[in-house]
Backbone as numpy.savetxt, mean C-alpha at the origin, in Angstrom:
# Nx Ny Nz CAx CAy CAz Cx Cy Cz
-4.31 -1.45 -21.69 -4.59 -1.78 -20.30 -4.23 -0.58 -19.43
-5.04 -0.36 -18.44 -4.83 0.79 -17.57 -3.94 0.43 -16.39
-3.15 1.40 -15.99 -2.31 1.22 -14.81 -3.20 1.16 -13.57
-2.73 0.44 -12.56 -3.45 0.30 -11.30 -2.51 0.49 -10.14
-3.10 0.76 -8.98 -2.36 0.76 -7.74 -2.90 -0.37 -6.88
-2.01 -1.18 -6.32 -2.39 -2.24 -5.41 -2.00 -1.78 -4.02
-2.95 -1.85 -3.09 -2.74 -1.38 -1.73 -2.95 -2.57 -0.79
-1.89 -2.94 -0.09 -1.95 -4.07 0.83 -1.90 -3.61 2.28
-2.74 -4.21 3.11 -2.77 -3.91 4.54 -2.12 -5.05 5.29
-1.06 -4.73 6.02 -0.32 -5.72 6.79 -0.49 -5.40 8.28
-1.19 -6.25 9.04 -1.39 -5.96 10.46 -0.09 -6.01 11.27
0.89 -6.75 10.80 2.19 -6.82 11.45 3.18 -6.02 10.62
3.78 -5.00 11.21 4.66 -4.12 10.42 5.82 -4.88 9.79
6.32 -5.93 10.47 7.46 -6.67 9.94 7.12 -7.27 8.58
5.89 -7.75 8.42 5.50 -8.37 7.15 5.51 -7.33 6.02
4.95 -6.17 6.29 4.94 -5.11 5.29 6.33 -4.64 4.95
7.19 -4.55 6.00 8.57 -4.12 5.79 9.31 -5.09 4.87
8.99 -6.39 4.97 9.66 -7.39 4.14 9.23 -7.33 2.68
8.01 -6.87 2.42 7.49 -6.84 1.05 8.14 -5.74 0.21
8.50 -4.63 0.85 9.05 -3.49 0.10 10.32 -3.89 -0.68
11.32 -4.56 -0.08 12.48 -4.96 -0.89 12.13 -6.01 -1.95
11.11 -6.82 -1.69 10.68 -7.79 -2.71 10.16 -7.05 -3.94
9.45 -5.96 -3.71 8.95 -5.15 -4.83 10.12 -4.55 -5.60
11.13 -4.07 -4.87 12.32 -3.50 -5.52 13.00 -4.56 -6.38
13.07 -5.79 -5.87 13.69 -6.89 -6.63 12.91 -7.22 -7.89
11.64 -6.86 -7.93 10.80 -7.11 -9.10 10.76 -5.89 -10.03
11.60 -4.90 -9.75 11.71 -3.76 -10.64 10.88 -2.54 -10.28
10.24 -2.56 -9.12 9.45 -1.41 -8.69 10.35 -0.45 -7.94
10.49 0.75 -8.46 11.37 1.74 -7.87 10.68 2.52 -6.76
11.44 3.38 -6.12 10.92 4.16 -4.99 9.79 5.09 -5.42
9.72 5.44 -6.69 8.63 6.30 -7.18 7.33 5.52 -7.35
7.43 4.19 -7.33 6.26 3.34 -7.55 5.73 2.68 -6.28
6.42 2.85 -5.17 6.04 2.17 -3.93 5.94 3.18 -2.81
4.88 3.05 -2.03 4.65 3.92 -0.87 4.37 3.03 0.33
5.00 3.35 1.45 4.76 2.61 2.69 4.21 3.59 3.71
3.09 3.25 4.31 2.47 4.10 5.33 2.53 3.39 6.67
3.09 4.05 7.66 3.23 3.45 8.97 4.51 2.64 9.08
4.65 1.95 10.18 5.82 1.11 10.40 7.06 1.92 10.70
8.18 1.23 10.80 9.46 1.88 11.05 9.87 2.69 9.84
10.27 3.90 10.07 10.74 4.78 9.00 9.72 4.90 7.88
8.46 4.86 8.26 7.40 5.03 7.27 7.46 6.42 6.67
6.95 6.55 5.47 7.01 7.85 4.81 6.03 8.83 5.42
5.05 8.33 6.13 4.11 9.22 6.82 4.06 8.83 8.28
3.78 9.79 9.11 3.58 9.50 10.52 2.33 8.66 10.64
2.09 8.12 11.81 0.90 7.33 12.03 -0.30 8.23 12.28
-0.17 9.50 11.99 -1.28 10.44 12.13 -2.40 10.03 11.20
-3.59 9.87 11.77 -4.74 9.46 10.98 -5.00 10.39 9.81
-4.89 11.70 10.02 -5.18 12.65 8.94 -4.21 12.48 7.77
-2.92 12.28 8.06 -1.94 12.08 6.99 -2.26 10.83 6.18
-2.61 9.76 6.88 -2.89 8.50 6.21 -4.19 8.60 5.40
-5.20 9.25 5.96 -6.46 9.44 5.24 -6.21 10.21 3.96
-5.44 11.29 4.05 -5.13 12.10 2.86 -4.41 11.26 1.81
-3.43 10.46 2.23 -2.65 9.66 1.28 -3.52 8.57 0.66
-4.37 7.92 1.46 -5.26 6.89 0.91 -6.21 7.49 -0.13
-6.71 8.69 0.15 -7.57 9.37 -0.82 -6.79 9.65 -2.11
-5.54 10.08 -1.96 -4.69 10.35 -3.12 -4.45 9.07 -3.92
-4.39 7.93 -3.22 -4.18 6.64 -3.87 -5.44 6.09 -4.51
-6.58 6.76 -4.28 -7.82 6.34 -4.92 -8.78 5.57 -4.05
-8.49 5.44 -2.75 -9.40 4.75 -1.84 -10.48 5.73 -1.42
-11.73 5.38 -1.67 -12.81 6.31 -1.35 -13.79 5.75 -0.32
-13.76 4.46 -0.07 -14.69 3.85 0.87 -14.27 4.20 2.31
-15.16 4.88 3.02 -14.84 5.37 4.36 -14.54 4.22 5.32
-15.28 3.13 5.23 -15.04 1.99 6.12 -13.66 1.38 5.89
-13.26 1.27 4.61 -11.93 0.74 4.31 -10.84 1.66 4.85
-11.04 2.96 4.66 -10.05 3.93 5.15 -9.93 3.83 6.67
-11.06 3.80 7.37 -11.03 3.72 8.83 -10.34 2.45 9.31
-10.61 1.32 8.64 -9.98 0.06 9.02 -8.46 0.12 8.83
-8.02 0.75 7.75 -6.59 0.86 7.48 -5.90 1.78 8.48
-6.52 2.91 8.78 -5.94 3.83 9.77 -5.85 3.14 11.13
-6.89 2.42 11.50 -6.90 1.70 12.78 -5.77 0.67 12.83
-5.57 -0.06 11.73 -4.50 -1.07 11.69 -3.14 -0.42 11.84
-2.90 0.69 11.15 -1.62 1.39 11.26 -1.42 1.92 12.68
-2.47 2.42 13.29 -2.36 2.93 14.65 -2.05 1.82 15.65
-2.28 0.57 15.27 -1.97 -0.57 16.13 -0.75 -1.34 15.63
0.11 -0.67 14.88 1.38 -1.28 14.48 1.42 -1.87 13.09
0.36 -1.73 12.34 0.34 -2.27 10.98 1.00 -1.35 9.97
1.08 -1.83 8.75 1.70 -1.08 7.66 0.81 -1.22 6.42
0.73 -0.14 5.66 0.07 -0.16 4.36 1.17 -0.01 3.31
1.16 -0.90 2.32 2.11 -0.81 1.22 1.30 -0.63 -0.07
1.61 0.42 -0.81 0.96 0.68 -2.09 2.00 0.62 -3.19
1.63 -0.02 -4.30 2.55 -0.13 -5.43 1.79 0.16 -6.72
2.36 1.03 -7.52 1.80 1.38 -8.82 2.25 0.33 -9.84
1.29 -0.19 -10.59 1.59 -1.23 -11.57 1.14 -0.77 -12.96
1.76 -1.31 -14.02 1.40 -0.86 -15.37 0.10 -1.45 -15.90
-0.34 -2.59 -15.34 -1.54 -3.24 -15.90 -2.16 -4.21 -14.90
-3.32 -4.74 -15.27 -4.08 -5.66 -14.41 -3.29 -6.93 -14.09
-2.58 -7.47 -15.07 -1.83 -8.71 -14.84 -0.78 -8.51 -13.75
-0.03 -7.42 -13.84 0.98 -7.13 -12.81 0.31 -6.85 -11.47
-0.84 -6.18 -11.50 -1.56 -5.89 -10.25 -1.97 -7.18 -9.56
-2.44 -8.14 -10.32 -2.83 -9.44 -9.75 -1.61 -10.14 -9.15
-0.48 -10.08 -9.83 0.75 -10.70 -9.30 1.16 -10.04 -7.98
1.07 -8.71 -7.93 1.44 -8.01 -6.69 0.49 -8.36 -5.56
-0.80 -8.45 -5.87 -1.75 -8.82 -4.83 -1.42 -10.20 -4.27
-1.11 -11.16 -5.14 -0.74 -12.50 -4.70 0.50 -12.45 -3.81
1.50 -11.67 -4.21 2.73 -11.54 -3.41 2.40 -10.98 -2.03
1.60 -9.92 -1.99 1.26 -9.30 -0.71 0.48 -10.26 0.19
-0.49 -10.96 -0.37 -1.28 -11.90 0.42 -0.43 -13.06 0.93
0.51 -13.53 0.11 1.41 -14.62 0.52 2.31 -14.19 1.67
2.56 -12.89 1.80 3.49 -12.41 2.83 2.79 -11.65 3.95
1.52 -11.95 4.17 0.87 -11.47 5.39 -0.16 -10.37 5.25
-0.41 -9.88 4.04 -1.45 -8.87 3.89 -2.80 -9.52 4.19
-3.63 -8.83 4.94 -4.97 -9.35 5.24 -6.00 -8.79 4.27
-5.64 -7.74 3.56 -6.54 -7.13 2.60 -5.71 -6.49 1.51
-6.20 -6.58 0.28 -5.58 -5.89 -0.85 -6.68 -5.22 -1.65
-6.43 -3.96 -1.99 -7.35 -3.19 -2.81 -6.67 -2.86 -4.12
-7.45 -2.77 -5.17 -6.95 -2.28 -6.46 -7.67 -0.97 -6.72
-6.92 0.05 -7.07 -7.52 1.33 -7.45 -6.94 1.76 -8.80
-7.68 2.59 -9.49 -7.15 3.12 -10.74 -5.95 3.99 -10.43
-4.96 3.98 -11.29 -3.77 4.81 -11.09 -4.17 6.28 -11.12
-3.84 6.99 -10.05 -4.29 8.37 -9.90 -3.18 9.39 -10.11
-1.96 8.92 -10.42 -0.86 9.87 -10.61 -0.22 10.30 -9.31
-0.43 9.52 -8.24 0.16 9.86 -6.94 1.67 9.84 -7.03
2.27 10.60 -6.14 3.72 10.66 -6.05 4.18 10.02 -4.75
5.10 9.11 -4.81 5.67 8.52 -3.59 6.53 9.58 -2.92
6.52 9.54 -1.60 7.29 10.54 -0.84 8.77 10.26 -0.92
C-alpha cells in the first residue's frame, strides 16, 4: 500500500488548531503534520507560500489551490498529515471532517518535509 497525504481545509482556524494535537495523540509526529495559516502557522498567510506548499504536498488542481488560499486568507487553516496507507488516510479524513473540515483531499505521498 502506498503512503498518502490527507489535506483538510478548516474555515475556522480554531477547528484546525484542535485537530493537530489529536493527530499527535494518534502517533503522528511533527515531521508528519503540517499546518498552514492560523495562529503560529508554519507559513505566513502569503498566497505564494501556501501555493508552493500545496504544490509540494501534491495538490495540482488550480481551483482547489485558489479555494484553499482564499480560506486561509479569511482565517481558515489547512492541516496536512502524511499517512502510511489508504486505511489510515480514510481514518484521518473522517477525523478531520468530524472536527470541522469542509474539504479533504488525498494526494500521493510526495516526500514533503514539515517545517
